[in-house]
DONUBA-190164 format. One line per 10 residues: number of its first residue (from 0); for each residue x, y, z of N, C-alpha, C. Coordinates in Angstrom, 3 decimals, m for minus. Layout:
# DONUBA-190164
NUM> X,Y,Z,X,Y,Z,X,Y,Z  ... $
***
This chain:
# DONUBA-190164
0> 118.440,m132.206,18.881,117.848,m132.967,17.765,116.482,m133.468,18.132  115.543,m133.360,17.179,114.201,m133.855,17.403,114.172,m135.360,17.226  113.365,m136.009,18.068,113.105,m137.408,17.924,111.819,m137.582,17.147  111.932,m137.936,15.863,110.761,m137.948,14.942,110.002,m139.284,15.113  108.717,m139.168,15.382,107.834,m140.348,15.392,107.362,m140.561,13.955  107.821,m141.609,13.322,107.669,m141.768,11.873,106.220,m141.917,11.406  105.353,m142.480,12.263,103.966,m142.660,11.869,103.286,m141.345,11.579  102.587,m141.269,10.454,101.783,m140.059,10.170,100.370,m140.348,10.608  99.942,m139.616,11.617,98.592,m139.779,12.193,97.531,m139.176,11.254  96.331,m139.660,11.392,95.239,m139.026,10.659,94.855,m137.715,11.338 $
10> 94.860,m137.694,12.656,94.503,m136.489,13.373,95.230,m136.404,14.712  95.724,m135.224,15.017,96.259,m134.884,16.334,95.345,m133.825,16.939  94.918,m134.050,18.170,94.067,m133.105,18.890,94.904,m132.467,19.999  94.945,m131.129,20.021,95.728,m130.415,21.001,94.764,m129.747,21.986  94.761,m130.247,23.219,93.848,m129.728,24.232,92.761,m130.717,24.617  92.359,m130.692,25.888,91.526,m131.800,26.395,90.350,m131.369,27.255  89.742,m130.227,26.904,88.495,m129.838,27.547,87.322,m130.522,26.886  86.110,m130.070,27.122,84.938,m130.696,26.507,84.996,m130.737,24.994  85.562,m129.723,24.370,85.662,m129.691,22.925,86.630,m130.733,22.392  87.816,m130.749,22.974,88.835,m131.706,22.548,88.415,m133.170,22.767 $
20> 87.850,m133.422,23.949,87.468,m134.813,24.250,86.287,m135.277,23.406  85.356,m134.373,23.101,84.250,m134.760,22.211,84.797,m135.033,20.791  85.690,m134.214,20.335,86.286,m134.460,19.009,87.052,m135.786,19.009  87.658,m136.129,20.138,88.384,m137.407,20.252,87.407,m138.588,20.182  86.249,m138.459,20.853,85.243,m139.519,20.838,84.779,m139.772,19.387  84.473,m138.715,18.684,83.942,m138.839,17.298,85.066,m139.304,16.357  86.260,m138.824,16.549,87.366,m139.228,15.687,87.694,m140.707,15.913  87.703,m141.112,17.148,88.012,m142.516,17.464,86.950,m143.452,16.945  85.676,m143.080,17.106,84.615,m143.906,16.592,84.561,m143.936,15.046  85.155,m142.878,14.475,85.250,m142.819,12.993,86.502,m143.532,12.491 $
30> 87.222,m144.228,13.395,88.390,m144.994,13.038,89.540,m144.115,12.551  89.646,m142.906,13.085,90.733,m142.009,12.730,91.931,m142.179,13.647  91.782,m142.972,14.708,92.872,m143.267,15.654,93.541,m142.017,16.142  92.814,m141.107,16.785,93.359,m139.824,17.164,94.404,m139.926,18.265  95.379,m139.032,18.174,96.359,m138.812,19.212,95.982,m137.482,19.891  95.689,m137.542,21.196,95.393,m136.302,21.922,96.555,m135.939,22.810  97.058,m134.740,22.597,98.086,m134.184,23.495,97.329,m133.291,24.474  97.046,m133.838,25.662,96.074,m133.221,26.565,96.616,m132.122,27.440  97.931,m132.011,27.539,98.498,m130.981,28.382,98.652,m131.418,29.811  99.544,m130.780,30.546,99.745,m131.102,31.957,98.493,m130.714,32.777 $
40> 97.849,m129.620,32.381,96.611,m129.221,33.080,95.437,m129.678,32.251  95.252,m130.997,32.219,94.237,m131.593,31.360,92.828,m131.292,31.919  91.831,m131.241,31.000,90.437,m131.143,31.399,89.824,m129.789,31.229  90.604,m128.760,31.012,90.035,m127.426,30.779,89.468,m126.776,32.017  88.639,m125.761,31.775,88.109,m124.935,32.909,87.172,m125.703,33.815  86.572,m126.811,33.290,85.652,m127.586,34.136,86.360,m128.212,35.315  87.692,m128.342,35.236,88.453,m128.904,36.355,88.416,m127.962,37.554  88.052,m126.685,37.314,87.915,m125.684,38.391,86.485,m125.460,38.818  85.552,m126.215,38.256,84.157,m126.033,38.504,83.664,m127.107,39.454  82.956,m126.711,40.536,82.524,m127.656,41.528,81.405,m128.528,40.967 $
50> 80.252,m127.956,40.708,79.148,m128.753,40.240,78.591,m128.195,38.955  78.334,m129.085,37.993,77.760,m128.710,36.675,76.346,m129.225,36.639  75.376,m128.330,36.528,73.979,m128.727,36.520,73.282,m128.588,35.191  73.980,m127.983,34.219,73.314,m127.711,32.944,73.866,m128.533,31.770  74.620,m129.614,32.077,75.098,m130.496,31.015,74.095,m131.607,30.837  73.535,m131.776,29.619,72.487,m132.766,29.438,72.920,m134.172,29.841  71.964,m134.933,30.417,72.236,m136.295,30.800,72.586,m136.493,32.252  72.683,m135.387,32.990,72.988,m135.481,34.423,71.937,m134.704,35.206  70.746,m135.315,35.404,69.635,m134.583,36.024,69.929,m134.160,37.455  70.846,m134.822,38.128,71.205,m134.421,39.494,72.487,m133.616,39.542 $
60> 73.005,m133.252,38.400,74.264,m132.541,38.323,75.464,m133.470,38.375  76.622,m132.938,38.107,77.871,m133.715,38.138,79.010,m132.766,38.455  79.954,m133.248,39.218,81.143,m132.434,39.524,81.940,m132.229,38.246  82.511,m131.050,38.045,83.260,m130.758,36.845,84.352,m131.758,36.555  85.259,m132.034,37.538,86.303,m133.033,37.286,85.764,m134.414,36.955  84.639,m134.795,37.571,84.068,m136.117,37.279,83.531,m136.170,35.848  82.904,m135.074,35.386,82.410,m135.044,33.986,83.597,m135.191,33.036  84.668,m134.486,33.294,85.839,m134.592,32.393,86.458,m135.974,32.430  86.462,m136.613,33.613,86.989,m137.951,33.723,86.167,m138.940,32.918  84.862,m138.791,32.956,83.983,m139.694,32.196,84.154,m139.456,30.693 $
70> 84.278,m138.188,30.259,84.487,m137.900,28.870,85.833,m138.502,28.356  86.841,m138.368,29.208,88.162,m138.924,28.839,88.104,m140.427,28.741  87.432,m141.087,29.691,87.289,m142.540,29.660,86.566,m143.010,28.421  85.551,m142.223,27.986,84.809,m142.575,26.790,85.694,m142.471,25.533  86.494,m141.407,25.466,87.389,m141.234,24.329,88.463,m142.361,24.329  88.923,m142.721,25.506,89.954,m143.769,25.614,89.348,m145.132,25.231  88.116,m145.366,25.611,87.454,m146.616,25.298,87.410,m146.876,23.795  87.234,m145.819,22.995,87.142,m145.995,21.536,88.517,m145.977,20.868  89.573,m145.813,21.614,90.890,m145.962,21.030,91.710,m144.687,20.924  91.319,m143.620,21.608,92.142,m142.421,21.617,93.449,m142.648,22.362 $
80> 94.559,m142.235,21.799,95.828,m142.327,22.484,96.130,m140.969,23.131  96.580,m140.997,24.372,96.796,m139.736,25.135,98.297,m139.529,25.433  98.690,m138.284,25.345,100.002,m137.861,25.841,99.754,m136.722,26.822  100.160,m136.951,28.098,99.909,m135.935,29.123,101.102,m135.034,29.235  101.230,m134.174,28.231,102.321,m133.185,28.173,101.795,m131.962,27.393  102.558,m130.887,27.432,102.183,m129.695,26.677,102.870,m129.683,25.307  102.181,m129.228,24.318,102.781,m129.001,23.010,103.700,m127.811,23.130  104.902,m127.901,22.592,105.881,m126.832,22.720,106.123,m126.046,21.441  105.730,m126.685,20.257,105.927,m126.012,19.019,105.089,m126.675,17.946  104.655,m125.921,16.953,103.897,m126.503,15.827,104.424,m125.928,14.531 $
90> 104.273,m126.739,13.452,104.508,m126.267,12.099,103.316,m126.812,11.267  102.394,m125.929,10.989,101.141,m126.347,10.323,101.152,m126.010,8.825  102.266,m125.585,8.302,102.303,m125.005,6.962,102.138,m126.040,5.837  102.696,m127.233,6.005,102.649,m128.196,4.928,101.460,m129.111,4.957  101.386,m130.005,3.971,100.281,m130.986,3.963,100.356,m131.893,5.186  101.565,m132.200,5.614,101.771,m132.985,6.808,102.076,m131.983,7.949  101.232,m131.976,8.978,101.423,m131.049,10.062,102.411,m131.624,11.077  103.206,m130.744,11.636,104.222,m131.176,12.644,103.904,m130.571,14.013  103.953,m131.421,15.000,103.656,m131.027,16.364,104.756,m131.534,17.263  105.341,m130.678,18.071,106.413,m131.079,18.974,105.953,m131.109,20.448 $
100> 106.383,m132.122,21.155,106.296,m132.174,22.593,107.717,m132.287,23.091  108.247,m131.150,23.540,109.678,m131.056,23.844,110.479,m131.455,22.563  111.297,m132.505,22.669,112.142,m132.872,21.510,111.468,m133.893,20.610  110.317,m134.366,21.022,109.628,m135.409,20.202,108.719,m134.757,19.146  108.832,m135.199,17.924,108.132,m134.633,16.798,107.066,m135.611,16.278  105.828,m135.140,16.213,104.726,m135.970,15.748,104.165,m135.365,14.449  103.707,m136.243,13.528,103.186,m135.814,12.259,101.719,m136.274,12.096  100.942,m135.434,11.404,99.523,m135.772,11.146,99.024,m135.079,9.894  98.008,m135.691,9.286,97.349,m135.082,8.132,96.454,m133.901,8.565  95.881,m134.004,9.741,94.988,m132.939,10.247,95.319,m132.653,11.706 $
110> 95.015,m131.454,12.149,95.169,m131.050,13.537,93.893,m130.339,13.987  93.428,m130.721,15.161,92.291,m130.051,15.792,92.819,m129.310,17.013  92.622,m127.996,17.024,93.063,m127.148,18.119,91.895,m126.917,19.077  92.084,m127.361,20.326,91.020,m127.169,21.333,91.667,m126.792,22.666  92.521,m125.778,22.579,93.300,m125.386,23.755,92.570,m124.450,24.728  91.331,m124.032,24.356,90.488,m123.323,25.302,90.876,m121.861,25.536  90.361,m121.320,26.562,90.657,m119.957,27.024,90.736,m119.939,28.519  91.509,m119.033,29.037,91.683,m118.925,30.497,91.017,m117.652,30.987  90.233,m117.781,32.043,89.589,m116.631,32.631,90.661,m115.747,33.274  90.568,m114.452,33.030,91.482,m113.528,33.668,91.138,m113.360,35.148 $
120> 92.122,m113.463,35.999,91.894,m113.362,37.441,92.662,m112.168,38.003  92.304,m111.826,39.235,92.926,m110.655,39.881,94.272,m110.978,40.508  94.540,m112.261,40.745,95.810,m112.674,41.306,95.840,m112.733,42.793  94.682,m112.743,43.445,94.623,m112.866,44.916,94.701,m114.339,45.323  95.424,m114.597,46.405,95.626,m115.971,46.882,94.251,m116.601,47.203  93.403,m115.867,47.929,92.111,m116.428,48.327,91.141,m116.572,47.153  91.360,m115.770,46.112,90.536,m115.930,44.880,90.752,m117.291,44.290  91.995,m117.734,44.185,92.304,m119.089,43.657,91.883,m120.171,44.647  92.133,m119.943,45.926,91.853,m120.971,46.931,90.371,m121.258,47.026  89.537,m120.238,46.852,88.088,m120.395,46.981,87.377,m120.523,45.638 $
130> 88.141,m120.747,44.580,87.534,m120.969,43.258,86.674,m122.216,43.338  85.397,m122.106,42.906,84.475,m123.220,42.989,83.809,m123.382,44.364  84.196,m122.534,45.291,83.597,m122.537,46.624,83.091,m121.133,47.016  82.518,m120.500,45.978,81.990,m119.154,46.180,82.584,m118.157,45.210  83.774,m118.474,44.691,84.361,m117.652,43.646,84.132,m118.333,42.309  83.696,m117.575,41.309,83.382,m118.129,40.008,83.794,m117.159,38.920  83.959,m117.686,37.704,84.231,m116.833,36.541,83.139,m116.982,35.497  82.046,m117.649,35.852,80.986,m117.943,34.876,79.600,m117.819,35.509  78.912,m116.733,35.217,77.595,m116.512,35.795,76.567,m117.519,35.311  76.583,m117.795,34.007,75.589,m118.736,33.472,75.830,m120.148,33.974 $
140> 77.060,m120.473,34.348,77.395,m121.802,34.881,76.928,m121.946,36.314  77.145,m120.885,37.121,77.019,m121.019,38.596,75.971,m120.154,39.227  75.298,m119.306,38.453,74.324,m118.401,39.040,73.258,m119.053,39.883  72.803,m120.192,39.450,71.724,m120.880,40.124,72.041,m121.216,41.586  73.313,m121.410,41.867,73.720,m121.807,43.227,73.623,m120.649,44.212  73.364,m119.417,43.720,73.350,m118.254,44.594,71.949,m117.650,44.730  70.967,m118.497,44.688,69.585,m118.024,44.813,69.360,m117.407,46.202  68.831,m116.164,46.158,68.513,m115.416,47.414,69.765,m115.083,48.248  70.924,m115.053,47.607,72.140,m114.708,48.326,72.718,m113.384,47.855  73.551,m112.800,48.685,74.230,m111.530,48.332,75.550,m111.912,47.665 $
150> 75.817,m111.288,46.527,77.033,m111.609,45.776,77.659,m110.324,45.228  78.848,m110.456,44.676,79.537,m109.328,44.022,80.021,m109.752,42.640  79.990,m108.801,41.715,80.614,m109.006,40.403,81.709,m107.960,40.266  82.901,m108.401,39.834,84.050,m107.511,39.698,84.326,m107.298,38.227  84.328,m106.029,37.795,84.612,m105.735,36.393,83.873,m104.467,35.936  84.271,m103.957,34.787,83.627,m102.739,34.277,83.293,m102.767,32.811  83.385,m103.978,32.210,83.048,m104.109,30.779,81.652,m104.598,30.567  81.324,m104.857,29.308,80.010,m105.350,28.960,79.700,m106.680,29.660  80.723,m107.562,29.738,80.481,m108.870,30.323,80.147,m108.719,31.826  80.756,m107.788,32.502,80.468,m107.571,33.923,79.036,m107.052,34.101 $
160> 78.607,m106.112,33.252,77.213,m105.618,33.347,76.233,m106.725,33.003  76.548,m107.481,31.979,75.662,m108.571,31.580,75.543,m109.625,32.675  76.664,m109.942,33.318,76.659,m110.978,34.331,75.921,m110.455,35.584  76.115,m109.182,35.925,75.382,m108.634,37.060,73.884,m108.677,36.846  73.454,m108.307,35.684,72.000,m108.367,35.369,71.500,m109.773,35.379  72.256,m110.704,34.807,71.859,m112.101,34.801,71.757,m112.648,36.224  72.753,m112.348,37.016,72.794,m112.872,38.388,71.686,m112.312,39.287  71.213,m111.114,38.913,70.129,m110.524,39.700,68.831,m111.341,39.638  68.737,m112.254,38.681,67.560,m113.143,38.598,67.562,m114.117,39.780  68.753,m114.407,40.312,68.846,m115.364,41.405,69.185,m114.689,42.736 $
170> 70.151,m113.827,42.735,70.646,m113.255,43.981,69.686,m112.231,44.547  69.728,m112.034,45.869,68.911,m111.023,46.504,69.524,m109.625,46.320  70.847,m109.601,46.177,71.562,m108.297,45.976,72.851,m108.596,45.239  73.216,m107.671,44.321,74.468,m107.797,43.581,75.270,m106.507,43.686  76.450,m106.595,44.267,77.380,m105.446,44.248,78.201,m105.533,42.957  78.282,m104.413,42.253,79.136,m104.369,41.079,80.366,m103.509,41.428  81.516,m104.169,41.480,82.763,m103.534,41.951,83.626,m103.184,40.759  84.045,m101.879,40.719,84.930,m101.450,39.627,85.914,m100.443,40.146  87.132,m100.519,39.611,88.231,m99.689,40.169,88.075,m98.209,39.811  87.291,m97.889,38.791,87.080,m96.504,38.389,85.604,m96.138,38.479 $
180> 85.254,m94.888,38.163,83.843,m94.506,38.113,83.368,m94.337,36.668  84.248,m94.719,35.731,83.851,m94.769,34.322,84.043,m96.229,33.879  83.335,m96.580,32.793,83.285,m97.999,32.438,83.651,m98.210,30.960  84.239,m99.378,30.676,84.508,m99.787,29.302,83.205,m100.261,28.641  82.246,m100.635,29.439,80.987,m101.162,28.911,80.248,m100.122,28.120  79.414,m100.572,27.192,78.621,m99.651,26.409,77.621,m98.933,27.293  77.208,m97.771,26.857,76.329,m96.907,27.682,75.023,m97.638,27.990  74.446,m98.325,27.039,73.174,m99.002,27.266,73.320,m100.131,28.297  74.461,m100.829,28.298,74.659,m101.906,29.274,74.817,m101.326,30.690  75.539,m100.200,30.805,75.710,m99.539,32.105,74.335,m99.045,32.624 $
190> 73.579,m98.418,31.756,72.264,m97.917,32.168,71.324,m99.035,32.615  71.395,m100.157,31.919,70.512,m101.283,32.267,70.891,m101.798,33.662  72.184,m101.836,33.986,72.595,m102.293,35.300,72.236,m101.258,36.377  72.402,m99.945,36.014,72.101,m98.901,37.009,70.583,m98.861,37.323  69.783,m99.239,36.373,68.328,m99.222,36.576,67.818,m100.490,37.260  68.676,m101.446,37.479,68.283,m102.714,38.135,68.284,m102.465,39.644  67.122,m102.614,40.287,67.051,m102.305,41.742,67.883,m103.259,42.621  68.267,m104.416,42.081,69.063,m105.350,42.868,70.552,m105.079,42.794  70.960,m104.219,41.895,72.414,m103.980,41.677,72.833,m102.676,42.350  73.862,m102.748,43.170,74.447,m101.553,43.813,75.869,m101.415,43.310 $
200> 76.221,m100.244,42.746,77.551,m99.985,42.236,78.509,m99.626,43.349  79.677,m100.222,43.318,80.771,m99.851,44.213,81.951,m99.405,43.313  81.980,m98.128,42.992,82.997,m97.608,42.072,84.174,m97.022,42.831  85.289,m96.879,42.115,86.547,m96.455,42.706,86.956,m97.394,43.847  86.678,m98.700,43.637,87.036,m99.690,44.632,87.821,m100.844,43.954  88.784,m101.365,44.638,89.466,m102.541,44.151,89.235,m103.675,45.169  89.151,m104.880,44.621,88.976,m106.041,45.477,90.322,m106.373,46.127  90.417,m106.161,47.416,91.683,m106.340,48.152,91.850,m107.784,48.643  90.685,m108.420,48.984,90.792,m109.790,49.476,89.403,m110.430,49.426  89.377,m111.751,49.329,88.170,m112.544,49.429,88.237,m113.218,50.798 $
210> 87.185,m113.105,51.561,87.169,m113.565,52.956,86.444,m114.898,53.051  86.906,m115.749,53.981,86.267,m117.026,54.187,87.278,m118.132,54.216  86.924,m119.251,54.942,87.797,m120.401,55.059,87.355,m121.547,54.137  86.166,m122.098,54.411,85.660,m123.199,53.572,84.857,m122.682,52.395  84.339,m121.457,52.499,83.566,m120.844,51.429,83.627,m119.317,51.621  83.134,m118.602,50.657,83.186,m117.121,50.697,82.189,m116.607,51.760  82.694,m115.740,52.630,81.848,m115.099,53.623,81.821,m113.576,53.426  82.677,m113.070,52.590,82.710,m111.624,52.364,83.869,m111.230,51.474  83.977,m109.909,51.259,85.111,m109.359,50.501,85.600,m108.092,51.176  86.834,m107.757,50.934,87.447,m106.517,51.444,87.734,m105.636,50.271 $
220> 87.165,m104.418,50.282,87.372,m103.449,49.218,88.233,m102.325,49.702  89.061,m101.815,48.786,89.877,m100.644,49.116,89.492,m99.509,48.205  89.213,m98.353,48.785,88.850,m97.167,48.020,90.080,m96.599,47.337  90.031,m96.420,46.031,91.193,m95.942,45.285,91.480,m94.475,45.514  90.532,m93.727,46.064,90.690,m92.309,46.299,91.156,m92.018,47.705  90.470,m92.647,48.723,90.804,m92.376,50.100,91.792,m93.353,50.686  91.911,m94.543,50.061,92.779,m95.577,50.594,92.177,m96.403,51.719  90.933,m96.047,52.117,90.270,m96.764,53.229,89.684,m98.114,52.724  89.668,m99.040,53.662,89.126,m100.375,53.348,87.796,m100.583,53.992  86.941,m101.381,53.377,85.659,m101.771,53.990,85.384,m103.233,53.658 $
230> 84.706,m103.906,54.583,84.337,m105.294,54.384,82.835,m105.384,54.081  82.520,m106.231,53.129,81.116,m106.524,52.784,80.828,m107.976,53.055  79.731,m108.236,53.711,79.319,m109.659,53.955,78.525,m110.126,52.756  78.975,m111.238,52.199,78.281,m111.829,51.026,78.767,m113.270,50.871  78.189,m113.981,49.877,78.486,m115.395,49.740,79.037,m115.832,48.362  79.171,m114.872,47.472,79.675,m115.225,46.160,80.389,m114.077,45.480  81.437,m114.377,44.736,82.199,m113.398,43.995,82.380,m113.902,42.562  81.929,m113.097,41.604,82.066,m113.417,40.198,83.093,m112.467,39.567  84.179,m113.046,39.091,85.244,m112.195,38.466,84.929,m112.136,36.995  84.630,m110.938,36.507,84.231,m110.749,35.100,85.122,m109.724,34.446 $
240> 86.408,m110.054,34.353,87.392,m109.140,33.733,87.957,m109.736,32.453  87.181,m110.623,31.841,87.530,m111.126,30.546,88.229,m112.493,30.533  88.456,m112.988,29.326,89.137,m114.262,29.104,90.285,m114.047,28.132  91.295,m114.856,28.202,92.398,m114.840,27.252,92.474,m116.198,26.550  92.251,m116.240,25.236,92.318,m117.499,24.535,93.734,m118.040,24.527  93.886,m119.373,24.638,95.212,m119.983,24.703,95.724,m120.232,23.273  96.181,m119.144,22.662,96.563,m119.239,21.232,98.029,m118.848,20.989  98.812,m118.750,22.036,100.221,m118.333,21.872,100.985,m119.220,20.890  100.686,m120.523,20.945,101.374,m121.466,20.038,101.081,m121.189,18.565  99.912,m120.607,18.318,99.413,m120.474,16.926,99.393,m119.070,16.390 $
250> 99.929,m118.110,17.144,99.803,m116.728,16.809,100.483,m116.370,15.485  101.494,m117.146,15.071,102.190,m116.846,13.808,101.678,m117.659,12.622  100.762,m118.582,12.874,100.309,m119.463,11.790,98.803,m119.355,11.522  97.998,m119.203,12.559,96.543,m119.156,12.387,96.042,m117.718,12.505  95.029,m117.416,11.695,94.419,m116.092,11.780,93.583,m115.947,13.043  93.787,m114.861,13.734,93.080,m114.601,14.981,92.211,m113.363,14.839  91.160,m113.270,15.655,90.342,m112.069,15.642,91.025,m111.031,16.526  90.519,m109.766,16.618,91.205,m108.750,17.406,91.401,m109.101,18.888  90.588,m110.045,19.397,90.714,m110.429,20.818,91.640,m111.646,20.990  92.153,m112.158,19.872,93.078,m113.274,19.935,92.481,m114.629,19.779 $
260> 91.178,m114.728,19.474,90.543,m115.991,19.277,90.757,m116.482,17.827  90.850,m117.792,17.637,91.077,m118.311,16.284,89.843,m118.106,15.439  90.055,m117.577,14.232,88.964,m117.376,13.312,88.623,m118.711,12.588  87.364,m119.078,12.667,86.927,m120.335,12.054,85.786,m120.077,11.015  85.441,m121.148,10.329,84.466,m121.031,9.287,85.037,m120.448,8.012  86.362,m120.571,7.847,87.019,m120.006,6.702,86.625,m120.725,5.398  86.512,m122.035,5.510,86.096,m122.820,4.322,84.586,m123.014,4.341  83.910,m122.726,3.266,82.465,m122.833,3.189,82.017,m124.243,3.542  81.063,m124.337,4.451,80.500,m125.615,4.832,81.213,m126.293,5.991  82.384,m125.765,6.351,83.156,m126.351,7.459,83.271,m125.287,8.554 $
270> 82.409,m125.369,9.559,82.322,m124.283,10.537,83.559,m124.198,11.429  84.355,m125.248,11.499,85.529,m125.213,12.378,86.850,m125.014,11.592  86.769,m124.824,10.302,87.981,m124.693,9.497,88.680,m123.383,9.824  90.021,m123.415,9.734,90.833,m122.220,9.931,91.398,m121.782,8.583  92.315,m120.814,8.605,92.876,m120.353,7.358,93.886,m121.339,6.771  94.237,m122.364,7.508,95.165,m123.408,7.011,94.388,m124.675,6.737  94.353,m125.169,5.510,93.640,m126.420,5.183,94.164,m127.578,6.063  93.223,m128.328,6.584,93.589,m129.452,7.445,93.741,m129.103,8.906  93.568,m127.856,9.258,93.653,m127.440,10.675,92.295,m126.882,11.087  91.762,m127.414,12.181,90.414,m127.049,12.622,90.524,m126.612,14.094 $
280> 89.582,m125.786,14.524,89.607,m125.281,15.892,88.185,m125.355,16.465  88.110,m125.672,17.735,86.814,m125.854,18.385,86.897,m125.417,19.855  85.714,m125.114,20.422,85.676,m124.759,21.844,86.015,m123.288,22.105  86.397,m123.034,23.334,86.588,m121.661,23.775,87.786,m120.960,23.119  88.647,m121.700,22.434,89.778,m121.057,21.740,89.284,m120.269,20.511  88.059,m120.585,20.045,87.498,m119.858,18.905,86.104,m119.278,19.207  85.643,m119.441,20.459,84.293,m119.003,20.831,84.389,m118.001,21.995  84.229,m116.728,21.678,84.297,m115.713,22.740,82.902,m115.232,23.165  81.870,m115.955,22.757,80.532,m115.547,23.060,79.818,m116.462,24.066  79.722,m117.763,23.708,78.897,m118.688,24.551,79.671,m119.249,25.678 $
290> 80.888,m119.798,25.417,81.785,m120.322,26.436,81.099,m121.288,27.429  80.329,m122.208,26.888,79.669,m123.229,27.694,80.238,m124.596,27.379  80.178,m125.507,28.311,80.702,m126.882,28.089,79.954,m127.535,26.962  78.636,m127.316,26.871,77.844,m128.032,25.857,78.103,m127.433,24.446  78.310,m126.136,24.360,78.592,m125.561,23.051,80.016,m125.956,22.590  80.935,m126.059,23.591,82.287,m126.514,23.274,82.235,m127.943,22.740  81.459,m128.794,23.428,81.344,m130.215,22.998,80.759,m130.273,21.591  79.754,m129.464,21.320,79.153,m129.465,19.982,80.120,m129.070,18.900  80.951,m128.057,19.195,81.942,m127.643,18.186,83.056,m128.685,18.052  83.315,m129.442,19.132,84.285,m130.516,19.062,83.808,m131.625,18.158 $
300> 82.536,m131.919,18.198,81.923,m132.882,17.263,82.085,m132.381,15.867  81.756,m131.091,15.629,81.863,m130.514,14.263,83.302,m130.582,13.753  84.293,m130.288,14.608,85.682,m130.319,14.202,86.091,m131.712,13.730  85.659,m132.706,14.470,86.013,m134.082,14.101,85.376,m134.459,12.758  84.115,m134.074,12.555,83.451,m134.396,11.295,84.063,m133.617,10.131  84.479,m132.368,10.419,85.162,m131.567,9.387,86.507,m132.205,9.010  87.231,m132.685,10.025,88.546,m133.340,9.772,88.329,m134.623,8.962  87.289,m135.378,9.348,86.992,m136.632,8.638,86.660,m136.344,7.158  85.898,m135.312,6.905,85.547,m134.925,5.549,86.794,m134.502,4.762  87.656,m133.747,5.403,88.926,m133.296,4.787,89.754,m134.505,4.371 $
310> 89.885,m135.507,5.278,90.677,m136.683,4.985,90.112,m137.475,3.799  88.779,m137.549,3.754,88.137,m138.255,2.649,88.372,m137.542,1.343  88.249,m136.185,1.378,88.527,m135.384,0.170,89.919,m135.573,m0.359  90.877,m135.785,0.536,92.269,m135.931,0.135,92.728,m137.397,0.085  91.747,m138.280,0.104,91.990,m139.725,m0.089,93.028,m140.294,0.894  92.921,m139.831,2.129,93.794,m140.367,3.186,93.117,m141.606,3.780  93.740,m142.746,3.599,93.149,m143.974,4.099,93.631,m144.238,5.553 $
***
């Protein structure tokens, strides 16, 4: 049996990265008294980022977890209520939205989805252990830290080619590692990478291990044809094999694009609106292009303002 929380909230926010926390700040300051269900792994992908240097207001940079801690404290200061658990089920079909955390059932007039996306990883133990210490999943976030260093990009799609070219602005050399000698990337993106003098292709190779104790010192590659292994000395590894949006909860209720991201902008004038009135989405769960903390925060602001406008339209006091 569900334990129903009788109060009908004005807004429930699901997810607690930069998008969710920004929407909480705006909703709380707008006197919407938001309830944020932040999840057991609160804070989003920035919790795995060592230093953030491109978030406005921090001229000397800020550690990812510290930035999220400050954003959470700001949302809490204005009256956001937090539940540190995962949402287990939703029913968004009616005017009153239902959200479950295990057996507890919460109700709200609006819901903001900000569950983010997870970078796809190779599954190596050292890949996870050295994340933020030489291993990264975001070139535009971390490229600056690898100025004049040798690095590797793993992947064969457009994002891998794009990241390799971008990183060549900073790195002295970029190895592009791919398990085959053909690529999913478009022909023009492959040619652009091949013509870049700083990029060396390592095809028919799989990343067998990331080497290093306190930071990355190299990688071990295994040839898929000969089975032989080779070690490369370098200081950074960028895994560019895509992202998976965290939309499993919403796959039967919200419209998704072919890659699984929530489709937004359904209602004219409301850029974060979904196919269900009163449900809004922001951040990486609906953005498969920019995937930056600042763009996530901006869309979180928009989602809160869209929810506030919806509540006013429906005379919710």
